[in-house]
Biopython code that builds the backbone (N, CA, C, O; Angstrom):
import numpy as np
from Bio.PDB.StructureBuilder import StructureBuilder

atoms = [
    (1, "MET", "N", (-116.546, 61.749, -58.923)),
    (1, "MET", "CA", (-115.262, 62.415, -59.110)),
    (1, "MET", "C", (-114.656, 62.711, -57.750)),
    (1, "MET", "O", (-115.376, 63.074, -56.820)),
    (2, "ASP", "N", (-113.386, 62.565, -57.622)),
    (2, "ASP", "CA", (-112.671, 62.895, -56.401)),
    (2, "ASP", "C", (-112.672, 64.406, -56.239)),
    (2, "ASP", "O", (-112.094, 65.122, -57.057)),
    (3, "THR", "N", (-113.321, 64.894, -55.184)),
    (3, "THR", "CA", (-113.451, 66.334, -55.011)),
    (3, "THR", "C", (-112.118, 67.013, -54.714)),
    (3, "THR", "O", (-112.011, 68.231, -54.857)),
    (4, "GLY", "N", (-111.098, 66.258, -54.303)),
    (4, "GLY", "CA", (-109.795, 66.849, -54.023)),
    (4, "GLY", "C", (-108.915, 66.967, -55.249)),
    (4, "GLY", "O", (-107.828, 67.538, -55.172)),
    (5, "ASP", "N", (-109.362, 66.437, -56.386)),
    (5, "ASP", "CA", (-108.558, 66.449, -57.606)),
    (5, "ASP", "C", (-108.820, 67.737, -58.383)),
    (5, "ASP", "O", (-109.950, 68.009, -58.788)),
    (6, "ARG", "N", (-107.792, 68.504, -58.581)),
    (6, "ARG", "CA", (-107.905, 69.772, -59.306)),
    (6, "ARG", "C", (-108.131, 69.503, -60.794)),
    (6, "ARG", "O", (-107.604, 68.535, -61.343)),
    (7, "LEU", "N", (-108.911, 70.355, -61.435)),
    (7, "LEU", "CA", (-109.151, 70.242, -62.867)),
    (7, "LEU", "C", (-108.282, 71.246, -63.606)),
    (7, "LEU", "O", (-108.192, 72.410, -63.216)),
    (8, "LEU", "N", (-107.641, 70.787, -64.680)),
    (8, "LEU", "CA", (-106.728, 71.609, -65.467)),
    (8, "LEU", "C", (-107.348, 71.937, -66.821)),
    (8, "LEU", "O", (-108.109, 71.146, -67.378)),
    (9, "THR", "N", (-107.017, 73.096, -67.332)),
    (9, "THR", "CA", (-107.457, 73.499, -68.664)),
    (9, "THR", "C", (-106.536, 72.862, -69.707)),
    (9, "THR", "O", (-105.441, 72.409, -69.372)),
    (10, "PRO", "N", (-106.975, 72.826, -70.973)),
    (10, "PRO", "CA", (-106.077, 72.323, -72.024)),
    (10, "PRO", "C", (-104.755, 73.100, -72.077)),
    (10, "PRO", "O", (-103.710, 72.513, -72.355)),
    (11, "GLY", "N", (-104.790, 74.396, -71.816)),
    (11, "GLY", "CA", (-103.563, 75.192, -71.816)),
    (11, "GLY", "C", (-102.604, 74.788, -70.714)),
    (11, "GLY", "O", (-101.391, 74.747, -70.922)),
    (12, "GLU", "N", (-103.144, 74.489, -69.543)),
    (12, "GLU", "CA", (-102.290, 74.054, -68.429)),
    (12, "GLU", "C", (-101.677, 72.686, -68.714)),
    (12, "GLU", "O", (-100.504, 72.455, -68.422)),
    (13, "VAL", "N", (-102.470, 71.782, -69.284)),
    (13, "VAL", "CA", (-101.955, 70.456, -69.638)),
    (13, "VAL", "C", (-100.902, 70.590, -70.731)),
    (13, "VAL", "O", (-99.860, 69.936, -70.685)),
    (14, "ALA", "N", (-101.180, 71.439, -71.710)),
    (14, "ALA", "CA", (-100.239, 71.647, -72.810)),
    (14, "ALA", "C", (-98.898, 72.161, -72.298)),
    (14, "ALA", "O", (-97.846, 71.745, -72.783)),
    (15, "ALA", "N", (-98.932, 73.056, -71.331)),
    (15, "ALA", "CA", (-97.687, 73.593, -70.774)),
    (15, "ALA", "C", (-96.875, 72.489, -70.096)),
    (15, "ALA", "O", (-95.647, 72.473, -70.183)),
    (16, "LEU", "N", (-97.558, 71.574, -69.426)),
    (16, "LEU", "CA", (-96.856, 70.477, -68.752)),
    (16, "LEU", "C", (-96.193, 69.525, -69.755)),
    (16, "LEU", "O", (-95.082, 69.046, -69.528)),
    (17, "PHE", "N", (-96.889, 69.260, -70.864)),
    (17, "PHE", "CA", (-96.364, 68.351, -71.878)),
    (17, "PHE", "C", (-95.529, 69.064, -72.946)),
    (17, "PHE", "O", (-94.903, 68.421, -73.788)),
    (18, "ARG", "N", (-95.530, 70.401, -72.897)),
    (18, "ARG", "CA", (-94.809, 71.219, -73.869)),
    (18, "ARG", "C", (-95.306, 70.973, -75.292)),
    (18, "ARG", "O", (-94.532, 70.753, -76.224)),
    (19, "VAL", "N", (-96.634, 71.020, -75.416)),
    (19, "VAL", "CA", (-97.287, 70.900, -76.715)),
    (19, "VAL", "C", (-98.307, 72.023, -76.838)),
    (19, "VAL", "O", (-98.542, 72.754, -75.876)),
    (20, "ASP", "N", (-98.903, 72.164, -77.990)),
    (20, "ASP", "CA", (-99.950, 73.154, -78.215)),
    (20, "ASP", "C", (-101.251, 72.678, -77.553)),
    (20, "ASP", "O", (-101.516, 71.476, -77.522)),
    (21, "PRO", "N", (-102.059, 73.597, -77.027)),
    (21, "PRO", "CA", (-103.338, 73.195, -76.432)),
    (21, "PRO", "C", (-104.242, 72.415, -77.383)),
    (21, "PRO", "O", (-104.999, 71.553, -76.934)),
    (22, "LYS", "N", (-104.182, 72.693, -78.676)),
    (22, "LYS", "CA", (-104.986, 71.931, -79.644)),
    (22, "LYS", "C", (-104.562, 70.465, -79.672)),
    (22, "LYS", "O", (-105.388, 69.586, -79.916)),
    (23, "THR", "N", (-103.286, 70.198, -79.425)),
    (23, "THR", "CA", (-102.809, 68.817, -79.370)),
    (23, "THR", "C", (-103.469, 68.092, -78.216)),
    (23, "THR", "O", (-103.887, 66.943, -78.363)),
    (24, "VAL", "N", (-103.568, 68.742, -77.078)),
    (24, "VAL", "CA", (-104.221, 68.144, -75.911)),
    (24, "VAL", "C", (-105.685, 67.852, -76.231)),
    (24, "VAL", "O", (-106.202, 66.799, -75.859)),
    (25, "THR", "N", (-106.343, 68.762, -76.907)),
    (25, "THR", "CA", (-107.739, 68.556, -77.294)),
    (25, "THR", "C", (-107.861, 67.368, -78.243)),
    (25, "THR", "O", (-108.801, 66.580, -78.130)),
    (26, "ARG", "N", (-106.929, 67.233, -79.168)),
    (26, "ARG", "CA", (-106.956, 66.080, -80.087)),
    (26, "ARG", "C", (-106.725, 64.778, -79.330)),
    (26, "ARG", "O", (-107.370, 63.771, -79.622)),
    (27, "TRP", "N", (-105.803, 64.788, -78.348)),
    (27, "TRP", "CA", (-105.587, 63.585, -77.538)),
    (27, "TRP", "C", (-106.880, 63.176, -76.836)),
    (27, "TRP", "O", (-107.219, 61.994, -76.780)),
    (28, "ALA", "N", (-107.595, 64.163, -76.303)),
    (28, "ALA", "CA", (-108.848, 63.877, -75.601)),
    (28, "ALA", "C", (-109.890, 63.323, -76.570)),
    (28, "ALA", "O", (-110.584, 62.359, -76.248)),
    (29, "ALA", "N", (-110.003, 63.919, -77.738)),
    (29, "ALA", "CA", (-110.971, 63.453, -78.733)),
    (29, "ALA", "C", (-110.658, 62.033, -79.194)),
    (29, "ALA", "O", (-111.565, 61.263, -79.508)),
    (30, "ALA", "N", (-109.369, 61.690, -79.233)),
    (30, "ALA", "CA", (-108.950, 60.356, -79.656)),
    (30, "ALA", "C", (-109.000, 59.344, -78.514)),
    (30, "ALA", "O", (-108.766, 58.156, -78.735)),
    (31, "GLY", "N", (-109.301, 59.795, -77.303)),
    (31, "GLY", "CA", (-109.374, 58.891, -76.165)),
    (31, "GLY", "C", (-108.031, 58.584, -75.527)),
    (31, "GLY", "O", (-107.930, 57.657, -74.724)),
    (32, "ARG", "N", (-107.016, 59.329, -75.862)),
    (32, "ARG", "CA", (-105.684, 59.091, -75.291)),
    (32, "ARG", "C", (-105.540, 59.667, -73.889)),
    (32, "ARG", "O", (-104.658, 59.260, -73.132)),
    (33, "ILE", "N", (-106.403, 60.610, -73.547)),
    (33, "ILE", "CA", (-106.398, 61.221, -72.224)),
    (33, "ILE", "C", (-107.855, 61.520, -71.863)),
    (33, "ILE", "O", (-108.623, 62.017, -72.686)),
    (34, "GLY", "N", (-108.213, 61.212, -70.634)),
    (34, "GLY", "CA", (-109.586, 61.438, -70.207)),
    (34, "GLY", "C", (-109.867, 62.907, -69.966)),
    (34, "GLY", "O", (-108.994, 63.662, -69.538)),
    (35, "SER", "N", (-111.100, 63.301, -70.249)),
    (35, "SER", "CA", (-111.473, 64.693, -70.008)),
    (35, "SER", "C", (-112.900, 64.761, -69.503)),
    (35, "SER", "O", (-113.684, 63.821, -69.640)),
    (36, "ILE", "N", (-113.204, 65.887, -68.924)),
    (36, "ILE", "CA", (-114.531, 66.193, -68.406)),
    (36, "ILE", "C", (-115.001, 67.419, -69.166)),
    (36, "ILE", "O", (-114.204, 68.308, -69.467)),
    (37, "ARG", "N", (-116.282, 67.475, -69.478)),
    (37, "ARG", "CA", (-116.840, 68.659, -70.141)),
    (37, "ARG", "C", (-117.535, 69.532, -69.107)),
    (37, "ARG", "O", (-118.310, 69.042, -68.286)),
    (38, "THR", "N", (-117.255, 70.822, -69.154)),
    (38, "THR", "CA", (-117.942, 71.769, -68.278)),
    (38, "THR", "C", (-119.343, 72.015, -68.842)),
    (38, "THR", "O", (-119.614, 71.646, -69.985)),
    (39, "PRO", "N", (-120.227, 72.623, -68.070)),
    (39, "PRO", "CA", (-121.555, 72.944, -68.613)),
    (39, "PRO", "C", (-121.478, 73.807, -69.879)),
    (39, "PRO", "O", (-122.380, 73.756, -70.715)),
    (40, "GLY", "N", (-120.435, 74.580, -70.021)),
    (40, "GLY", "CA", (-120.251, 75.411, -71.217)),
    (40, "GLY", "C", (-119.616, 74.674, -72.382)),
    (40, "GLY", "O", (-119.446, 75.250, -73.457)),
    (41, "GLY", "N", (-119.257, 73.396, -72.187)),
    (41, "GLY", "CA", (-118.694, 72.586, -73.261)),
    (41, "GLY", "C", (-117.182, 72.566, -73.343)),
    (41, "GLY", "O", (-116.623, 71.985, -74.273)),
    (42, "HIS", "N", (-116.507, 73.192, -72.385)),
    (42, "HIS", "CA", (-115.041, 73.215, -72.390)),
    (42, "HIS", "C", (-114.495, 71.942, -71.749)),
    (42, "HIS", "O", (-115.138, 71.343, -70.887)),
    (43, "ARG", "N", (-113.314, 71.543, -72.176)),
    (43, "ARG", "CA", (-112.685, 70.348, -71.610)),
    (43, "ARG", "C", (-111.862, 70.722, -70.379)),
    (43, "ARG", "O", (-111.231, 71.777, -70.320)),
    (44, "ARG", "N", (-111.893, 69.824, -69.407)),
    (44, "ARG", "CA", (-111.035, 69.922, -68.230)),
    (44, "ARG", "C", (-110.439, 68.549, -67.983)),
    (44, "ARG", "O", (-111.043, 67.527, -68.307)),
    (45, "PHE", "N", (-109.251, 68.538, -67.407)),
    (45, "PHE", "CA", (-108.503, 67.304, -67.213)),
    (45, "PHE", "C", (-108.150, 67.137, -65.739)),
    (45, "PHE", "O", (-107.733, 68.097, -65.091)),
    (46, "ARG", "N", (-108.313, 65.930, -65.206)),
    (46, "ARG", "CA", (-107.973, 65.664, -63.806)),
    (46, "ARG", "C", (-106.460, 65.732, -63.628)),
    (46, "ARG", "O", (-105.706, 65.085, -64.355)),
    (47, "GLU", "N", (-106.036, 66.516, -62.661)),
    (47, "GLU", "CA", (-104.605, 66.695, -62.433)),
    (47, "GLU", "C", (-103.924, 65.371, -62.112)),
    (47, "GLU", "O", (-102.803, 65.132, -62.561)),
    (48, "SER", "N", (-104.580, 64.510, -61.346)),
    (48, "SER", "CA", (-103.972, 63.226, -60.985)),
    (48, "SER", "C", (-103.712, 62.374, -62.230)),
    (48, "SER", "O", (-102.680, 61.710, -62.322)),
    (49, "GLU", "N", (-104.641, 62.393, -63.182)),
    (49, "GLU", "CA", (-104.449, 61.625, -64.414)),
    (49, "GLU", "C", (-103.323, 62.218, -65.256)),
    (49, "GLU", "O", (-102.513, 61.488, -65.828)),
    (50, "VAL", "N", (-103.279, 63.540, -65.327)),
    (50, "VAL", "CA", (-102.227, 64.205, -66.100)),
    (50, "VAL", "C", (-100.861, 63.901, -65.487)),
    (50, "VAL", "O", (-99.906, 63.614, -66.210)),
    (51, "ARG", "N", (-100.765, 63.963, -64.159)),
    (51, "ARG", "CA", (-99.483, 63.658, -63.488)),
    (51, "ARG", "C", (-99.075, 62.213, -63.746)),
    (51, "ARG", "O", (-97.895, 61.926, -63.949)),
    (52, "ALA", "N", (-100.054, 61.296, -63.740)),
    (52, "ALA", "CA", (-99.751, 59.894, -64.023)),
    (52, "ALA", "C", (-99.222, 59.729, -65.445)),
    (52, "ALA", "O", (-98.292, 58.959, -65.686)),
    (53, "LEU", "N", (-99.821, 60.455, -66.379)),
    (53, "LEU", "CA", (-99.348, 60.398, -67.762)),
    (53, "LEU", "C", (-97.931, 60.939, -67.885)),
    (53, "LEU", "O", (-97.108, 60.394, -68.620)),
    (54, "LEU", "N", (-97.658, 62.010, -67.163)),
    (54, "LEU", "CA", (-96.313, 62.586, -67.196)),
    (54, "LEU", "C", (-95.272, 61.611, -66.655)),
    (54, "LEU", "O", (-94.117, 61.619, -67.079)),
    (55, "GLU", "N", (-95.696, 60.774, -65.715)),
    (55, "GLU", "CA", (-94.794, 59.790, -65.131)),
    (55, "GLU", "C", (-94.783, 58.481, -65.912)),
    (55, "GLU", "O", (-94.130, 57.520, -65.504)),
    (56, "GLY", "N", (-95.501, 58.438, -67.031)),
    (56, "GLY", "CA", (-95.487, 57.258, -67.888)),
    (56, "GLY", "C", (-96.411, 56.153, -67.452)),
    (56, "GLY", "O", (-96.194, 54.999, -67.822)),
    (57, "GLU", "N", (-97.438, 56.459, -66.677)),
    (57, "GLU", "CA", (-98.318, 55.418, -66.153)),
    (57, "GLU", "C", (-99.685, 55.401, -66.818)),
    (57, "GLU", "O", (-100.559, 54.647, -66.388)),
    (58, "GLY", "N", (-99.898, 56.206, -67.852)),
    (58, "GLY", "CA", (-101.241, 56.326, -68.409)),
    (58, "GLY", "C", (-101.369, 55.768, -69.800)),
    (58, "GLY", "O", (-100.523, 55.002, -70.262)),
    (59, "MET", "N", (-102.456, 56.168, -70.478)),
    (59, "MET", "CA", (-102.773, 55.630, -71.789)),
    (59, "MET", "C", (-102.283, 56.495, -72.937)),
    (59, "MET", "O", (-102.440, 56.107, -74.095)),
    (60, "LEU", "N", (-101.702, 57.636, -72.664)),
    (60, "LEU", "CA", (-101.195, 58.504, -73.718)),
    (60, "LEU", "C", (-99.932, 57.871, -74.267)),
    (60, "LEU", "O", (-98.850, 58.075, -73.716)),
    (61, "ASP", "N", (-100.051, 57.095, -75.358)),
    (61, "ASP", "CA", (-98.923, 56.338, -75.860)),
    (61, "ASP", "C", (-98.723, 56.614, -77.336)),
    (61, "ASP", "O", (-99.026, 55.774, -78.183)),
    (62, "GLU", "N", (-98.220, 57.776, -77.633)),
    (62, "GLU", "CA", (-97.916, 58.065, -79.022)),
    (62, "GLU", "C", (-96.415, 58.015, -79.258)),
    (62, "GLU", "O", (-95.942, 58.433, -80.314)),
    (63, "SER", "N", (-95.658, 57.507, -78.286)),
    (63, "SER", "CA", (-94.208, 57.455, -78.433)),
    (63, "SER", "C", (-93.806, 56.597, -79.626)),
    (63, "SER", "O", (-92.809, 56.889, -80.288)),
    (64, "GLU", "N", (-94.573, 55.532, -79.912)),
    (64, "GLU", "CA", (-94.264, 54.698, -81.063)),
    (64, "GLU", "C", (-94.459, 55.480, -82.352)),
    (64, "GLU", "O", (-93.644, 55.374, -83.268)),
    (65, "ASP", "N", (-95.535, 56.271, -82.435)),
    (65, "ASP", "CA", (-95.796, 57.075, -83.624)),
    (65, "ASP", "C", (-94.688, 58.108, -83.823)),
    (65, "ASP", "O", (-94.189, 58.283, -84.934)),
    (66, "VAL", "N", (-94.313, 58.778, -82.764)),
    (66, "VAL", "CA", (-93.359, 59.871, -82.836)),
    (66, "VAL", "C", (-91.934, 59.357, -83.004)),
    (66, "VAL", "O", (-91.138, 59.983, -83.703)),
    (67, "ALA", "N", (-91.597, 58.245, -82.386)),
    (67, "ALA", "CA", (-90.223, 57.749, -82.399)),
    (67, "ALA", "C", (-89.750, 57.402, -83.800)),
    (67, "ALA", "O", (-88.559, 57.504, -84.095)),
    (68, "ASN", "N", (-90.664, 56.994, -84.664)),
    (68, "ASN", "CA", (-90.262, 56.559, -85.990)),
    (68, "ASN", "C", (-90.374, 57.647, -87.052)),
    (68, "ASN", "O", (-90.169, 57.378, -88.236)),
    (69, "ARG", "N", (-90.698, 58.876, -86.639)),
    (69, "ARG", "CA", (-90.813, 59.976, -87.593)),
    (69, "ARG", "C", (-89.782, 61.039, -87.274)),
    (69, "ARG", "O", (-89.466, 61.259, -86.104)),
    (70, "PRO", "N", (-89.250, 61.702, -88.290)),
    (70, "PRO", "CA", (-88.346, 62.814, -88.018)),
    (70, "PRO", "C", (-89.085, 63.946, -87.319)),
    (70, "PRO", "O", (-90.279, 64.142, -87.541)),
    (71, "ARG", "N", (-88.391, 64.675, -86.490)),
    (71, "ARG", "CA", (-88.998, 65.800, -85.782)),
    (71, "ARG", "C", (-89.471, 66.847, -86.786)),
    (71, "ARG", "O", (-88.799, 67.103, -87.785)),
    (72, "ASN", "N", (-90.626, 67.447, -86.520)),
    (72, "ASN", "CA", (-91.230, 68.467, -87.371)),
    (72, "ASN", "C", (-91.628, 67.950, -88.748)),
    (72, "ASN", "O", (-91.685, 68.713, -89.712)),
    (73, "ALA", "N", (-91.901, 66.665, -88.834)),
    (73, "ALA", "CA", (-92.289, 66.087, -90.118)),
    (73, "ALA", "C", (-93.778, 66.204, -90.365)),
    (73, "ALA", "O", (-94.254, 65.813, -91.430)),
    (74, "GLY", "N", (-94.522, 66.730, -89.411)),
    (74, "GLY", "CA", (-95.967, 66.834, -89.578)),
    (74, "GLY", "C", (-96.649, 65.603, -89.035)),
    (74, "GLY", "O", (-95.993, 64.701, -88.513)),
    (75, "PRO", "N", (-97.958, 65.559, -89.154)),
    (75, "PRO", "CA", (-98.693, 64.419, -88.616)),
    (75, "PRO", "C", (-98.431, 63.149, -89.401)),
    (75, "PRO", "O", (-98.028, 63.189, -90.563)),
    (76, "ALA", "N", (-98.666, 62.030, -88.751)),
    (76, "ALA", "CA", (-98.516, 60.740, -89.420)),
    (76, "ALA", "C", (-99.519, 60.657, -90.563)),
    (76, "ALA", "O", (-100.617, 61.204, -90.457)),
    (77, "PRO", "N", (-99.165, 59.987, -91.647)),
    (77, "PRO", "CA", (-100.086, 59.885, -92.770)),
    (77, "PRO", "C", (-101.380, 59.201, -92.350)),
    (77, "PRO", "O", (-101.365, 58.240, -91.580)),
    (78, "ALA", "N", (-102.489, 59.701, -92.857)),
    (78, "ALA", "CA", (-103.796, 59.151, -92.520)),
    (78, "ALA", "C", (-104.141, 57.955, -93.388)),
    (78, "ALA", "O", (-105.126, 57.265, -93.124)),
    (79, "GLY", "N", (-103.374, 57.705, -94.385)),
    (79, "GLY", "CA", (-103.672, 56.620, -95.311)),
    (79, "GLY", "C", (-104.548, 57.141, -96.433)),
    (79, "GLY", "O", (-105.507, 57.871, -96.184)),
    (80, "GLY", "N", (-104.241, 56.788, -97.622)),
    (80, "GLY", "CA", (-105.024, 57.273, -98.745)),
    (80, "GLY", "C", (-104.186, 58.158, -99.638)),
    (80, "GLY", "O", (-103.032, 58.443, -99.321)),
    (81, "PRO", "N", (-104.747, 58.600, -100.752)),
    (81, "PRO", "CA", (-103.973, 59.334, -101.748)),
    (81, "PRO", "C", (-103.658, 60.779, -101.386)),
    (81, "PRO", "O", (-102.727, 61.352, -101.951)),
    (82, "GLY", "N", (-104.391, 61.381, -100.475)),
    (82, "GLY", "CA", (-104.115, 62.773, -100.148)),
    (82, "GLY", "C", (-105.113, 63.286, -99.139)),
    (82, "GLY", "O", (-105.904, 62.514, -98.596)),
    (83, "PRO", "N", (-105.086, 64.565, -98.883)),
    (83, "PRO", "CA", (-105.999, 65.136, -97.892)),
    (83, "PRO", "C", (-107.467, 64.916, -98.280)),
    (83, "PRO", "O", (-107.820, 64.910, -99.459)),
    (84, "ALA", "N", (-108.294, 64.738, -97.276)),
    (84, "ALA", "CA", (-109.714, 64.488, -97.513)),
    (84, "ALA", "C", (-110.390, 65.672, -98.198)),
    (84, "ALA", "O", (-111.376, 65.499, -98.914)),
    (85, "ASN", "N", (-109.868, 66.857, -97.982)),
    (85, "ASN", "CA", (-110.492, 68.034, -98.578)),
    (85, "ASN", "C", (-109.758, 68.532, -99.828)),
    (85, "ASN", "O", (-109.909, 69.692, -100.210)),
    (86, "ALA", "N", (-108.981, 67.678, -100.453)),
    (86, "ALA", "CA", (-108.152, 68.094, -101.588)),
    (86, "ALA", "C", (-108.976, 68.632, -102.749)),
    (86, "ALA", "O", (-108.523, 69.542, -103.443)),
    (87, "GLY", "N", (-110.161, 68.104, -102.979)),
    (87, "GLY", "CA", (-110.956, 68.546, -104.110)),
    (87, "GLY", "C", (-111.833, 69.752, -103.826)),
    (87, "GLY", "O", (-112.577, 70.193, -104.701)),
    (88, "LEU", "N", (-111.759, 70.294, -102.612)),
    (88, "LEU", "CA", (-112.635, 71.389, -102.235)),
    (88, "LEU", "C", (-112.098, 72.752, -102.607)),
    (88, "LEU", "O", (-112.833, 73.735, -102.524)),
    (89, "TYR", "N", (-110.854, 72.849, -103.011)),
    (89, "TYR", "CA", (-110.274, 74.156, -103.294)),
    (89, "TYR", "C", (-109.968, 74.358, -104.735)),
    (89, "TYR", "O", (-109.473, 75.418, -105.119)),
]
sb = StructureBuilder()
sb.init_structure("model")
sb.init_model(0)
sb.init_chain("A")
sb.init_seg("    ")
for serial, (resi, resn, name, xyz) in enumerate(atoms, 1):
    if name == "N":
        sb.init_residue(resn, " ", resi, " ")
    sb.init_atom(name, np.array(xyz, "f"), 0.0, 1.0, " ", f" {name:<3s}", serial, name[0])
structure = sb.get_structure()
């Protein structure tokens, strides 16, 4: 790891992208943004990678998903007849 690269928390990344911190965590889990795990299990993000993503040079490419959906329409359909936990309640 580049020792000069600052590590950002999900909250700091979320503020830069103007999204909820949970969204940043989901991006990391989906492999859309690289993350590092601390010994305590928390995610941290390299500032250089986050800046590259902000400038459009990275792998975070959900613009196609978002561009074709109305704003505030909720997540894209997962495929299938309904929520996976529909029969649990």
